[in-house]
N, C-alpha and C positions, 0 to 999 in steps of 0.2 A: 503494497501500499503506500502513496508519495508521502507524501507531508501535508500538501492543501484537503489529502480527502479528508485525512485524520480530521486537517481544522473543521471540514465542512461536515464534521459530523455533531459540532454545534457546541460542546461543550469549550470554557476558557479553561486558558492553558497560561501556562510559562515553557520560556525552553530557551536556550543556554550559548552564550560564544565560546568556545574555549580558544587557544592559542598555543599550538607546539612550543617547548623550552628549546630554545636552542642548543644549549648541551644535555647531550643524553643523558648524561648523569641524573642529569633533574629530573628524569621520568617517571621513577618510581613514585616522587616525592608527588607530580606533575594527575598519576594516574587515581592516589592516596586521595588527589582534591574531588576528582572525578567522581573515588564510591560515595565518598560525604553527598556529591550534591546529586549523584543518582538516587536518594531514598527520595528527592523533591518529589518524583515523576515527570520531570522536565515532558512532553511532548516529541521533542529534537534536542538534539546538540549539534550545531553548525563550528567548522573545524579553521581557519582560517591559515594563513602561509605569509610567510616573508614576502620583500616586494622581489617584485620578475619570477617569480615561483623558485626563492631562492629558499624552502623548505617544502615543496611539493612532494617532496618521497614522504619525507613525515608526518605530513598531512594526508595523505592515505595509510601509511602503514595507522596512523591513531584512530580518524574513523573508521578503518576495519576491526580495529582492537574495540573499540568502543560498543560497535554491536556486536563483535561475539563475545567479547570476554564481560560487558557491564550492562548488557542486554537495552542501550540507548538507539533509537532511530539517528539516524546521523545524516549532515546534509557537509558537506564538503567546499570549501571557495574554489572557486578558481574562473582565472583572470588570465585573459586572449593578448594583453601589450607582448610584445616586443617575443611569440609564441608562435610558433610551429606549427600547422593543422596535423597533420601524424602524433608531434607530443602531445596531442589536444586529445586526441583520438585513442591514445595509447592511454593516457589515465583513464578518460573515462569508458575503458576497456575493464581497466583492472578496476575502477570501484565499483562496475556492474557483478564484476566475479566477485565480489566480494562484498555482494549483497547491498552496497549501498545506493539508495535507488534517486537518490536527488544532491543537488548540483546550486551552488549560491552565483550565480554567472556575473563576472565584475572585467571593466575594464586595464583595472590595477592600473600604479601608480608610475606613470612613464621615470625611464632612466633619468638621472641625472646628466642634463644640460643636453638631453639628446631633441630634437625636433621637433614640433608637434604632430608632423607627420609619421613619428616614426612606428615603425612595427616590422615586424620579419617577412611577419604576412598581410601583406596587403586588404586583404579581404577582410578582414582579424580585427578591425580599428574600436570600435566600441561596442562595448555590454551586448548592444542591439545583436549586432553580427554573433556572436559570441551565440546569445538565444536562441538565434536561428539553427546556429549551426549545430547545438546540442539536439534541437527539435527533430532536425534531419537525420539527423546519425544514429541518437541515442532517441527515439520518439517514446519509448514508453518512462521515458527518465523525467523524475519532476524537479522544476526550473524555480527558484528564488530568484529576484534581481534588489538591486537597491533603490532607494528613494529619500528623499534629500527634505527635511522639511525648511532648515534655514536656507537653500539653494547650494547647489555642488558647489565648488568654490569657482570651477572653472567654466560656468556657464554664464550665457547672456544676460539672460536674464531668467526671471522665476517662471515666467509663462512658458515659454524655453526648455526648462528642465523641466515642467510639466510634461509637454510635449515628448522628451527623449523620453521618459516613465512609459509613457502611455506605447511607446514606438515598443518596448524592454516588454513589456508585456502582449501585446500583437504577436510581436515574435516568437512569443513562446512561454513565456514567465508565468505560471502558476500564482504568485501573490509578489507583497512586495515587505523586505524589512527594513525601516528609515534607520537613518543615519540617527547618533543619538539627538536631544534635545535636552533640556532643563527647565521648560517650559511646555505645559501641556497643553498651554492655545494654541501653538505650534503645529502639533502634529494635528488640534482639532480642521485648524486652517488649514492646515495640505489636504487631509482628507474629503473635505468640503470644496475645496480648489480640485482636485482631483477627480470625482465623482461628475463636478459639472462639465466636465471635458468628456466626461464618456468612459472614464477609468469605475470597472466594478467589481476587481479583482479584489482581495482582502491584503489589507494594508497593517501589518503588525509595526506597532510600535518598539524602538530598539531606545532601550535606558539602562543608565551606567550608576552604579554608584561611586561617587568621590569617596578612594581611597585614602591620597594623598595631593596637596594642591602643587606638588612638582608633577607629579605623574599626568592632573586631569590640564592643565597647562599646555603638558607633550602635548596630548588627546588632541585636543578644540584648536590646537596650532595647525595641525595636521588636518582634520578634517574641515573645519572652519565653522563648530557647532561656540553657541555662544554663551558661557555664565550671564545667568542676570545677574546686576548689580547688587542688590541688598543680599541674593546668595551667596557669592564671591567675598559680600563683605563678612558673610556668617563663615563664612568657613576658613577664611582668612582671622577673626577671631578666635576660632579656635585652634589652631594651629598656633599662637603666640600664647596660648590658655594653657595649651596639652598637647601640641606635635603632631602629630600622623592620628594616634589611637582618638585625637576628639575630633581631629577631621573624618576621621574612618567614622564615627559615630552622629556626625550632621550628616555624610551626602549620604548614609544607609538610609537614618531617618526621611532625608529629602524625599530619598530615589522608592522610599515606598512610601508618600501621600503621592508620588506621579502615580504607582501602578496602582492603589487603592483608586484613584482618580478616574484613571482610564479604565479598567475595569468596572468601574460602578457604570459610566457613560457605555458599557458595551462593546467596549474592541473584541477584536475573536481569541486575544491573549496580548503578552508582554514578551518580547524576549528583552534577556541579560548581557548585558556586556559584560562576561563574569571576573574580567583581566587574571582568571585562574586563584583568585582568593575567596576559599572556601565559605569563610565564618561572615565575611560580608555578605554574600549573597545568600547563607543559611540567616542572616538577622533581618534580610530584605522579603526571605519568600515563606520564611514560616507561617506561617496559617494567613497565607493571602489569596488562595481560595477553599473554595467550603471542601 
């Protein structure tokens, strides 16, 4: 069963994103985190990889193990920028052999100093191209795509960005997961605008528990999300008073309020960017769903 089929069963859900540790010596600790969070019974777990596919092999091994050893439905991230069709085909074939039925189709980050038109395969320049490629080569595979409530950093404007989201979904995407955000109004406005242009597929909000100022400032500098001024001031005050532990307490409480409001508004589910932090996610999610 594809992830979208499970979504359509009607029950609200939580899902998680993990990233493979760069050092394989850290894998035992990573799988301990997975074990703890698997008890929360997420609908699925997605697994990212480094820029340019640098940890793609690790992603393949981890999604396979999460499914076979930890009983989680998994979704592998896949990027197309700079990739060859043959390599992507092999990766998709390997996922299918491992019983992984879903992929998050992403363009990926451009290599440093690369011209805008850079790609090893000129027919796979955008996530919409990748979605179409997956649909053609593995028609039974589920496809997720990314949405940007605060607009993709490279987009001309919000209108064009929504048009690209629609294209990705029209080309084969089953559902969208949003970039992280800290103000739920951004998500609600984004979904309303998406519906107004004919997007009717699920749009899953992605939220993140802030665990440290340094970590979140780096993340938002890369993805273009914004921290509301009042929330940033609260985090900074917590940092001065109690350091990272106090920041995490404030961050988890804020993410929990976001999740409660989103679920009360009837969203299909909430996707949690875990940062591989089990306790923060446990504190965020425990008792969130019936």
